[in-house]
C-alpha positions as CSV (number, residue, x, y, z in Angstrom):
1,M,131.1,24.7,159.1
2,T,130.9,22.2,156.3
3,L,130.4,23.9,152.9
4,S,128.5,22.2,150.1
5,P,128.7,23.4,146.4
6,G,126.7,26.6,145.8
7,F,127.9,28.7,148.8
8,H,130.5,31.4,148.9
9,A,132.5,30.6,152.0
10,P,133.5,34.2,152.9
11,A,129.9,35.4,152.6
12,L,128.6,32.6,154.8
13,R,131.3,33.4,157.4
14,N,130.1,37.0,157.2
15,L,126.7,36.0,158.5
16,E,128.3,34.7,161.7
17,Q,130.6,37.8,161.9
18,V,127.6,40.2,161.6
19,L,125.8,38.4,164.4
20,Q,128.9,38.3,166.5
21,A,129.5,42.0,166.0
22,D,126.0,42.8,167.4
23,V,126.7,40.5,170.4
24,D,130.0,42.4,171.0
25,K,128.1,45.7,170.9
26,G,125.5,44.5,173.4
27,R,122.6,44.6,171.1
28,L,122.0,40.8,170.8
29,P,122.4,38.4,173.7
30,G,123.1,35.5,171.5
31,A,121.8,33.4,168.6
32,V,121.8,30.0,167.0
33,A,121.9,30.0,163.2
34,L,121.4,27.0,161.0
35,V,121.5,26.8,157.2
36,A,120.9,23.6,155.2
37,R,121.0,22.8,151.5
38,H,120.6,19.5,149.5
39,G,120.0,17.7,152.8
40,Q,123.3,18.8,154.2
41,T,123.8,21.3,157.1
42,V,126.3,23.9,155.9
43,L,126.1,26.2,158.9
44,H,125.1,25.4,162.5
45,S,126.6,28.1,164.8
46,A,126.0,29.2,168.4
47,I,127.0,32.8,169.0
48,G,127.0,34.9,172.2
49,Q,125.3,34.1,175.4
50,Q,122.4,31.8,176.2
51,N,121.8,33.7,179.4
52,P,123.3,37.2,179.6
53,A,122.4,37.4,183.3
54,D,125.0,34.7,184.3
55,G,127.2,34.5,181.2
56,T,126.2,31.0,180.2
57,P,127.4,30.7,176.6
58,M,125.0,29.9,173.8
59,A,125.0,26.3,172.8
60,L,123.8,24.5,169.6
61,D,121.1,22.8,171.6
62,S,119.9,25.9,173.5
63,I,116.1,25.9,173.8
64,F,114.2,29.0,172.5
65,R,110.6,30.2,172.9
66,I,109.6,30.0,169.3
67,Y,106.2,31.6,169.7
68,S,104.5,31.9,166.3
69,M,106.8,29.3,164.7
70,T,104.4,27.0,166.6
71,K,101.8,27.9,163.9
72,P,103.2,25.9,161.0
73,L,103.4,22.8,163.1
74,V,99.7,23.1,164.2
75,S,98.7,23.9,160.7
76,V,100.4,20.7,159.5
77,A,98.4,18.8,162.2
78,I,95.2,20.2,160.8
79,M,96.1,19.0,157.3
80,Q,96.7,15.6,158.8
81,L,93.1,15.6,159.9
82,L,92.1,16.5,156.4
83,E,94.1,13.6,155.0
84,R,92.4,11.2,157.4
85,G,89.0,12.4,156.4
86,Q,88.2,14.0,159.7
87,L,87.5,17.4,158.3
88,L,87.4,19.5,155.1
89,L,89.0,22.9,154.6
90,S,85.6,24.2,153.5
91,D,84.0,23.1,156.8
92,P,82.5,26.1,158.8
93,V,84.3,26.5,162.1
94,G,81.0,26.2,163.9
95,Q,80.7,22.6,162.5
96,H,83.5,21.6,164.9
97,L,83.3,24.3,167.5
98,S,79.6,24.7,168.3
99,E,80.2,27.9,170.2
100,F,81.0,29.6,166.9
101,A,77.7,28.7,165.2
102,D,76.2,32.1,165.7
103,V,79.1,34.6,166.2
104,R,78.3,38.0,164.7
105,V,80.6,40.5,162.9
106,A,81.2,44.1,164.0
107,E,79.7,46.7,161.6
108,D,82.8,48.9,162.0
109,E,85.8,49.3,164.3
110,T,83.7,50.8,167.0
111,A,81.8,47.5,167.4
112,R,78.7,49.2,168.6
113,Q,76.6,47.4,166.0
114,T,76.9,43.8,164.9
115,R,75.2,41.7,162.2
116,P,75.4,38.1,161.0
117,P,78.4,37.4,158.7
118,A,77.7,37.0,155.0
119,R,79.2,33.6,155.4
120,P,80.8,31.8,158.4
121,P,84.5,31.4,158.6
122,T,85.9,28.1,157.5
123,V,88.9,25.9,158.5
124,Q,90.7,27.3,155.5
125,D,90.0,30.8,156.8
126,L,91.6,30.0,160.1
127,L,94.7,28.5,158.4
128,R,95.2,31.5,156.1
129,H,94.1,34.3,158.6
130,T,91.0,35.4,156.7
131,S,88.5,34.4,159.4
132,G,87.6,37.9,160.6
133,L,89.5,37.5,163.8
134,T,92.3,39.8,165.0
135,Y,95.1,40.0,167.5
136,E,95.1,42.3,170.6
137,I,98.9,42.8,170.2
138,L,98.3,44.5,166.8
139,G,96.3,47.5,168.1
140,D,93.7,48.8,170.6
141,D,90.5,49.1,168.8
142,P,87.3,48.1,170.7
143,I,87.5,44.5,169.5
144,Q,91.2,44.2,170.3
145,Q,90.5,45.7,173.7
146,R,87.9,43.0,174.3
147,Y,90.4,40.3,173.4
148,A,92.8,41.7,176.1
149,Q,90.0,42.0,178.6
150,A,89.0,38.4,178.0
151,G,92.6,37.3,178.8
152,L,93.1,35.5,175.5
153,G,96.8,35.9,175.7
154,T,97.3,34.8,179.3
155,R,97.4,31.0,178.7
156,M,95.2,30.7,181.9
157,L,92.3,29.4,179.8
158,S,92.1,25.9,178.5
159,N,91.9,25.6,174.8
160,T,88.2,25.0,175.2
161,G,87.9,27.9,177.5
162,F,89.8,30.1,175.0
163,S,87.4,29.1,172.2
164,Q,84.4,29.9,174.4
165,A,85.8,33.3,175.4
166,L,86.7,34.2,171.8
167,S,83.3,33.2,170.6
168,A,81.7,35.8,172.9
169,I,83.4,38.6,170.9
170,P,82.2,39.7,167.4
171,Y,84.4,39.1,164.4
172,R,86.5,42.2,163.7
173,Y,86.1,41.8,159.9
174,E,83.7,40.0,157.5
175,P,85.1,36.4,157.2
176,G,87.0,36.0,153.9
177,S,87.2,39.7,153.2
178,I,90.7,40.6,154.4
179,W,94.0,39.0,155.6
180,Q,94.5,39.9,159.2
181,Y,97.0,38.2,161.3
182,S,95.1,36.8,164.3
183,R,94.5,34.3,167.0
184,A,93.1,31.9,164.4
185,T,95.8,29.3,165.0
186,D,95.1,29.3,168.7
187,L,91.6,28.5,167.7
188,L,92.8,25.7,165.5
189,G,94.4,24.1,168.5
190,A,91.0,24.0,170.2
191,L,89.4,22.7,167.0
192,L,92.0,19.9,166.8
193,E,91.3,18.9,170.4
194,R,87.5,18.8,169.7
195,V,87.9,16.7,166.6
196,T,90.5,14.2,167.9
197,G,89.6,14.1,171.6
198,M,93.4,14.5,172.4
199,A,95.2,17.4,174.1
200,L,97.1,19.4,171.5
201,G,100.5,18.6,172.9
202,D,99.7,14.9,173.0
203,Y,98.6,15.0,169.4
204,L,101.7,16.9,168.2
205,Q,103.9,14.4,170.1
206,A,102.2,11.4,168.7
207,H,101.8,12.5,165.1
208,I,104.6,15.1,164.3
209,L,107.2,15.6,167.0
210,G,107.7,12.0,167.9
211,P,107.8,10.6,164.3
212,L,110.3,13.3,163.3
213,G,112.6,12.9,166.3
214,M,112.0,16.4,167.6
215,V,113.1,15.5,171.1
216,D,113.4,19.1,172.5
217,T,110.1,20.6,171.2
218,A,107.3,20.9,173.7
219,F,104.9,23.3,175.5
220,V,106.8,22.7,178.7
221,V,110.5,22.2,179.2
222,P,111.2,19.4,181.8
223,P,113.4,20.2,184.8
224,D,116.4,18.3,183.4
225,K,116.5,20.7,180.4
226,H,115.9,24.0,182.2
227,H,119.6,24.9,182.1
228,R,119.4,25.0,178.3
229,I,116.7,27.7,178.0
230,A,117.9,30.8,176.2
231,E,117.0,34.1,177.9
232,P,116.7,37.8,176.7
233,F,118.5,40.8,178.2
234,A,116.9,42.1,181.4
235,H,116.8,45.6,179.9
236,D,116.2,46.3,176.2
237,P,119.4,47.5,174.6
238,D,117.6,49.8,172.2
239,G,115.9,51.7,175.0
240,G,112.5,50.2,174.5
241,V,110.2,48.6,177.1
242,P,111.4,45.0,177.8
243,M,108.9,42.4,176.6
244,P,108.3,39.7,179.1
245,L,108.6,36.2,177.6
246,M,106.6,33.2,178.5
247,D,108.0,30.8,181.1
248,L,108.6,27.4,179.5
249,R,109.3,25.9,182.9
250,K,105.7,26.0,184.0
251,T,102.6,24.1,182.8
252,T,99.7,26.4,181.9
253,P,96.0,25.4,181.3
254,M,96.3,26.5,177.6
255,Q,98.6,24.8,175.1
256,A,98.7,27.7,172.7
257,G,98.5,26.5,169.1
258,G,99.6,29.9,167.9
259,A,102.5,30.6,170.1
260,G,103.3,28.1,172.9
261,L,106.2,25.9,171.9
262,G,109.9,25.8,172.8
263,S,112.3,24.3,170.4
264,T,115.9,24.1,169.2
265,A,117.4,24.8,165.8
266,A,118.2,21.2,165.2
267,D,114.7,20.1,166.1
268,Y,113.0,22.7,163.9
269,A,115.4,21.8,161.1
270,R,114.0,18.3,161.1
271,F,110.5,19.7,160.6
272,L,111.7,22.0,157.7
273,Q,113.7,19.3,156.0
274,C,110.5,17.1,156.2
275,M,108.5,19.9,154.5
276,L,111.2,20.4,151.9
277,N,111.2,16.7,151.2
278,G,107.4,16.8,150.6
279,G,106.3,15.6,154.0
280,T,108.7,12.7,154.7
281,L,111.9,12.5,156.8
282,N,113.9,9.3,157.3
283,G,111.0,7.1,156.5
284,A,108.5,9.0,158.7
285,R,105.7,10.4,156.5
286,I,103.7,13.0,158.3
287,L,102.0,14.6,155.2
288,S,101.5,13.9,151.5
289,P,103.4,15.9,148.9
290,A,100.1,17.2,147.6
291,S,99.2,18.6,151.1
292,V,102.7,20.3,151.4
293,R,102.2,21.9,148.0
294,L,98.8,23.2,149.0
295,M,100.0,24.6,152.3
296,T,102.9,26.4,150.6
297,S,100.9,28.0,147.8
298,D,99.2,31.3,148.0
299,H,95.6,31.1,149.3
300,L,94.8,34.8,149.2
301,G,94.4,35.6,145.5
302,D,92.6,38.9,145.4
303,I,91.8,39.1,149.1
304,P,93.4,42.3,150.4
305,V,96.1,42.3,153.1
306,N,95.8,44.5,156.1
307,R,99.2,46.2,156.3
308,S,98.2,49.0,158.6
309,G,100.0,49.8,161.9
310,R,101.9,46.9,163.5
311,A,100.9,44.4,160.8
312,A,102.8,46.2,158.1
313,E,106.0,44.1,158.3
314,L,104.3,40.7,158.5
315,L,103.3,40.3,154.9
316,P,105.2,42.8,152.7
317,P,104.5,43.5,149.1
318,G,105.2,40.6,146.7
319,H,104.1,38.1,149.3
320,G,100.9,36.1,149.9
321,F,99.8,33.6,152.5
322,G,99.2,29.8,152.3
323,L,98.0,27.5,155.1
324,G,100.2,28.4,158.0
325,F,103.1,29.9,155.9
326,A,103.7,33.2,154.2
327,V,104.7,32.7,150.5
328,R,106.9,34.8,148.2
329,L,104.9,35.5,145.0
330,E,107.4,37.6,143.0
331,E,111.1,38.0,142.6
332,G,110.6,41.7,142.9
333,L,108.4,44.1,144.9
334,G,109.8,42.9,148.3
335,T,112.7,44.6,150.0
336,Q,114.5,41.4,150.9
337,L,116.5,38.9,148.9
338,G,114.7,35.6,148.1
339,S,113.2,33.4,145.5
340,K,109.7,33.1,144.1
341,G,108.0,30.2,145.9
342,M,109.9,30.4,149.2
343,Y,107.8,30.2,152.3
344,Y,108.5,31.4,155.9
345,W,107.3,32.6,159.2
346,S,108.7,34.0,162.5
347,G,108.1,34.4,166.2
348,I,107.7,37.5,168.3
349,S,110.7,36.7,170.6
350,G,113.2,37.0,167.7
351,T,113.0,33.7,165.8
352,V,112.6,33.2,162.0
353,F,112.9,30.5,159.3
354,F,112.5,30.3,155.6
355,V,112.3,27.4,153.1
356,D,113.2,27.8,149.4
357,P,112.2,24.8,147.3
358,A,113.7,26.2,144.2
359,K,117.2,26.3,145.9
360,D,116.6,23.2,148.0
361,L,117.4,25.3,151.0
362,F,116.2,26.2,154.4
363,A,117.5,28.5,157.2
364,I,116.7,29.1,160.8
365,L,117.7,32.0,163.1
366,L,116.8,31.7,166.8
367,T,117.3,34.6,169.2
368,Q,115.6,35.9,172.3
369,A,115.7,39.5,171.3
370,P,112.0,40.5,170.9
371,N,112.3,44.2,170.3
372,Q,115.0,43.7,167.7
373,R,113.1,41.1,165.7
374,S,112.2,43.5,162.9
375,W,115.9,44.1,162.2
376,Y,117.1,40.5,162.4
377,R,114.4,38.9,160.2
378,P,115.3,40.7,157.0
379,L,119.0,40.8,157.9
380,F,119.3,37.1,158.2
381,R,117.4,36.4,155.0
382,N,119.6,38.8,153.1
383,L,122.8,37.3,154.5
384,V,121.9,33.8,153.7
385,Y,120.9,34.6,150.1
386,A,124.0,36.7,149.7
387,A,126.1,33.6,150.5
388,L,124.6,31.6,147.6
389,N,126.5,31.3,144.3
390,D,123.4,30.6,142.2
C-alpha cells in the first residue's frame, strides 16, 4: 500500500481488515480491492481465496466475471459511434434495428392488451434504461415470464437473434415514462453490431480494450489464463440458493453487451482512470471530455424511478442515471457515504466500482459472492470514503 496525501492510513487498512474478517468467517471467498486518487494507486490488495474449492489464493491479477460492469464499456462504445456521426441519441431504435419498428407496449402488467407506444424508444432511452424494456431477473410478471421463456438470458442466441426474440415481446412500459433496469444494454450490443458490421467483442477490442491496454478483459478467457479465474463458494454461506455463474472458459453465440465480460481490477482501473481523465489515458483518446460529461450527468430529470421489488437497491434516493452510469445527485438522501457528482455501477456476481470527479478518486471491489452483493456494495463505498481526510 502506497499512501498519497488525503488518506487516513489506519482507516484504509481497516478496509482490508473488514474484508479479511469476512474471509476468516467463511462469508466471503476472497476479493481484490483497488483505490486510486490523483492518478496514483493507493490500495491494490488481494484477500482470501481465488478458488475456495482448491485453496488457490486470490491474486492481484485474478479474473472476475464482472457481469453488468460490462454495461459502461458498451455505453462508451455507443458514444463513440455518436462522435463518428454514425448515430444520434435521438434516433429511434427501429432506425438501426428494423425488427423494432412496430413493437407495441403492454396496456398493463397482465399484457393481455397492447397498443402502439406514444413514441418509439430512442438510443438515449436504451442508454439510460427508459426504453420500456425490463429484466426477467427482477420479477415474474407476464412480460418478464416471456423474457425467460424466450431464453434471453441463456447467451445461446446471437446478438441478432437476441434482438429479434426481444422484439417479439411487447414493451413492459411506455418508452420514456419510467426508469426500469433492463436488457437495454444487451440490445445496444446488437445495435452496435448492426451499425458497424463488427462483432461486439471485436469492436470493443479495437476501439476500447486494445487502446487502453486492457489485456485481460474479454468475453472468453483463453486457456492459458483459466487458472486465474475467481470462483464462488459451492454453497451459499448465508443459506441462500447458490447462484450459478457464467462460464468464462466457453464461447457462446451471444456476446452479451449487458453482462458478458470477464476482467481484472487493474484492467478496469485503466478504464476508470480514462473516464476520470475525460476520455484519455496515456495518449489513447477513446472519448471526448464533452461525451464523458454527458454520460456522467443525470438524464432522468422528472422521469420516475421504479424502486419496487428487487429493483429497490439499484438506484436509491438521491441518485439519478446518466448514459450507462448511475449518478449521485445530492450529498444527502442516500444511505451511503459519497459526493455529489460521483458515478458508479456494479455486477450481479459481487463486483462494484465508483468514480468521484470532485475527489479525483475511483475505487473497485471485485468478488464472486453474488448473494452477498447487497452488503458489500455499500460497505465498500462507506469504507473508502471513511478513509479520506477531505
